[in-house]
C-alpha positions in Angstrom: 12.7 14.0 17.6 11.8 11.2 20.1 9.2 13.4 21.6 7.5 13.7 18.3 7.8 10.2 16.9 7.8 8.3 20.2 4.0 8.5 20.5 3.2 7.4 16.9 1.4 4.3 18.2 -0.9 6.6 20.1 -2.1 8.2 16.9 -3.5 5.0 15.6 -7.3 4.9 15.7 -8.9 2.2 17.7 -12.1 0.5 16.5 -14.3 -2.1 18.2 -13.7 -5.8 17.4 -16.3 -6.6 14.7 -15.4 -10.1 13.4 -12.6 -12.5 13.0 -11.9 -14.8 10.0 -10.2 -15.5 6.8 -11.5 -14.2 3.4 -10.6 -15.7 0.0 -10.3 -13.1 -2.7 -9.7 -14.1 -6.3 -10.9 -10.8 -7.8 -13.0 -12.4 -10.5 -10.6 -15.3 -11.0 -7.6 -13.1 -11.7 -5.6 -14.6 -8.8 -5.2 -18.3 -8.7 -4.8 -19.5 -6.0 -6.9 -16.7 -4.5 -5.6 -14.3 -1.9 -6.3 -15.4 1.6 -6.6 -12.6 4.2 -6.8 -13.2 7.9 -8.5 -10.4 9.8 -8.4 -9.7 13.5 -11.6 -7.8 13.5 -10.0 -4.6 14.8 -8.2 -6.1 17.8 -5.0 -4.4 16.7 -6.6 -1.2 15.6 -8.2 0.0 12.3 -5.6 -1.9 10.2 -6.7 -5.3 11.2 -9.4 -5.7 8.5 -9.9 -5.3 4.8 -10.9 -1.9 3.5 -12.4 -0.9 0.2 -9.4 1.2 -0.8 -7.2 -1.8 -0.5 -9.5 -3.8 -2.8 -9.4 -1.0 -5.4 -5.7 -0.9 -5.5 -5.5 -4.7 -5.9 -8.0 -4.6 -8.8 -6.0 -1.8 -10.5 -2.7 -3.7 -10.2 -4.3 -6.9 -11.5 -5.9 -5.1 -14.4 -2.7 -3.3 -15.4 -0.3 -6.3 -15.1 0.3 -8.5 -18.1 1.9 -11.9 -17.9 5.5 -10.7 -18.0 5.8 -7.5 -15.9 4.2 -5.9 -12.9 2.1 -2.9 -14.0 3.5 -3.5 -17.5 0.6 -1.9 -19.4 1.2 1.5 -17.8 5.0 1.5 -17.7 7.0 3.3 -20.5 8.2 0.9 -23.2 11.7 -0.5 -22.3 11.4 0.4 -18.6 12.9 -1.9 -16.0 10.7 -4.3 -14.0 9.4 -3.2 -10.7 11.3 -5.6 -8.4 11.3 -3.8 -5.0 7.8 -3.0 -3.7 7.0 -1.2 -0.4 3.6 -1.0 1.1 2.9 1.7 3.6 0.3 1.2 6.3 -0.3 -2.3 5.1 -2.7 -3.5 7.9 -3.5 -7.0 6.8 -1.1 -6.7 3.9 -3.8 -7.2 1.2 -2.2 -5.1 -1.5 1.4 -6.2 -1.1 0.3 -9.8 -0.9 -1.7 -9.3 -4.1 1.6 -8.3 -5.8 3.4 -11.3 -4.3 0.8 -13.8 -5.5 0.7 -12.1 -8.9 4.5 -12.4 -9.3 4.3 -16.0 -8.2 1.5 -16.8 -10.6 3.1 -15.2 -13.6 6.7 -16.1 -12.9 8.0 -12.7 -13.6 11.5 -12.8 -15.1 12.9 -10.6 -12.4 12.7 -11.5 -8.7 10.0 -9.5 -7.0 10.5 -8.5 -3.3 7.6 -7.1 -1.3 7.9 -5.4 2.1 4.7 -5.0 4.1 5.1 -2.2 6.7 3.0 -0.8 9.5 3.1 -0.2 13.3 4.6 -2.9 15.4 1.4 -4.4 16.7 0.3 -5.3 13.2 3.5 -7.0 12.2 2.3 -10.4 13.5 -0.9 -10.2 11.6 0.9 -9.3 8.4 3.3 -12.2 9.0 0.4 -14.6 9.5 -1.0 -13.5 6.1 2.4 -14.0 4.4 2.5 -17.6 5.7 -1.1 -18.3 4.9 -0.5 -17.3 1.3 2.8 -19.2 0.9 4.9 -16.2 -0.1 7.5 -16.1 2.6 10.3 -16.4 0.1 9.5 -13.1 -1.6 7.6 -11.1 1.1 8.5 -9.7 4.6 6.6 -7.8 7.3 8.4 -5.1 9.2 7.7 -2.1 11.4 7.9 1.3 9.8 6.7 4.3 11.7 6.0 7.2 9.4 8.2 10.2 10.0 11.1 8.2 11.4 14.4 8.0 9.5 14.4 5.3 6.8 17.2 2.7 6.5 19.3 1.5 3.6 16.8 -1.3 3.0 14.4 1.4 1.8 16.7 2.6 -0.9 16.0 1.8 -4.6 12.3 1.1 -4.1 10.5 0.8 -7.4 6.9 0.9 -6.3 5.3 2.4 -3.2 1.7 1.3 -2.4 -0.5 3.1 0.1 -4.2 2.1 0.6 -6.4 4.1 3.0 -3.5 5.8 4.8 -5.1 9.2 4.8 -7.5 9.0 7.8 -5.8 10.6 10.8 -5.0 14.3 10.7 -2.2 14.2 13.3 -0.3 11.6 11.1 -0.5 13.7 7.9 2.9 15.4 8.4 4.5 12.0 9.3 3.2 10.3 6.2 4.3 13.3 4.1 7.8 13.0 5.6 8.1 9.3 4.8 7.0 10.0 1.2 9.6 12.7 0.8 12.3 10.4 2.2 11.3 7.6 -0.3 11.6 10.1 -3.2 14.7 12.0 -2.2 16.9 10.3 -4.9 16.2 12.2 -8.1 18.0 9.5 -10.1 15.6 6.8 -9.0 12.0 7.8 -8.4 9.6 5.1 -7.3 6.0 5.0 -8.7 3.6 5.9 -5.9 0.1 4.6 -6.0 -2.3 5.7 -3.3 -6.0 4.9 -2.8 -8.2 6.5 -0.2 -11.8 6.7 0.7 -13.0 10.3 1.3 -14.6 10.5 4.8 -14.0 14.0 6.1 -13.3 17.4 4.8 -10.1 17.4 6.9 -8.6 14.8 4.5 -8.1 17.6 1.9 -5.5 19.1 4.2 -3.1 16.1 3.5 -3.3 16.6 -0.3 -2.9 20.3 0.1 0.2 19.7 2.1 1.9 17.3 -0.3 1.1 19.4 -3.4 4.1 21.5 -2.4 6.3 18.6 -3.4 4.1 16.2 -5.5 1.8 16.3 -8.5 -1.3 14.5 -7.3 -2.8 12.9 -10.4 -6.1 11.1 -10.1 -6.2 7.8 -12.0 -9.5 7.0 -13.7 -8.7 4.6 -16.5 -9.7 1.3 -14.9 -12.8 -0.9 -15.3 -14.7 -0.2 -12.1 -13.8 3.4 -11.6 -17.4 4.6 -11.5 -18.4 2.0 -8.9 -15.6 3.0 -6.6 -16.4 6.7 -7.1 -19.9 6.1 -5.8 -18.2 4.9 -2.6 -16.0 8.0 -2.5 -12.9 5.9 -3.1 -10.2 7.3 -5.3 -6.8 6.3 -6.8 -4.0 8.7 -7.2 -0.4 8.6 -8.6 2.0 10.9 -6.7 4.8 12.4 -8.8 7.7 14.2 -7.0 8.3 17.6 -8.4 10.4 19.5 -5.9 
């Protein structure tokens, strides 16, 4: 197993350093204070900047969350609050941080805990963004290599978020394995929301793989769906079926 997973860092695409800085994102005033995102311009790989798929997932979460419950408008009536949130391939942590700020802003009755995860070299950047946004009490940044065994801290996850994680074909089976581990408990199935920007025909291989175990349902009922579609950016909910 070590021979397979030991080189995970080598699978991460490298991009040239483009810019450094800190962006303020309020998403049309829906977040107050606004989300602050420190980017490293690609110094730590492709995860060190904000991508459009992350913005889509933030917008969807904001649109579907009323004052009292995370994603409350799409949850079945009487369902429990989504307290334990895990973001895969977080990069800067934009999506998980959006959840943390939203919980802080709305004072959800149940304590929300968000775990931002990615490869080790991105943990310091995620931690910087946690501090910048003042959500250290509810949010942590940890290393999670896809395909490696999960720990007990990953049990009982209510919501899994993944933005632009489908981009490297060699990592497809590793991401699939992690999703299968997160959904192995038939008594407690997390909601999985995944956004991705279609770039290559090879991306379809990932969705073909996971359809053996998941229904892949495209979500279209949000305000700016048509605009994101023009940019080939999609939102899916994954439902474990086997």
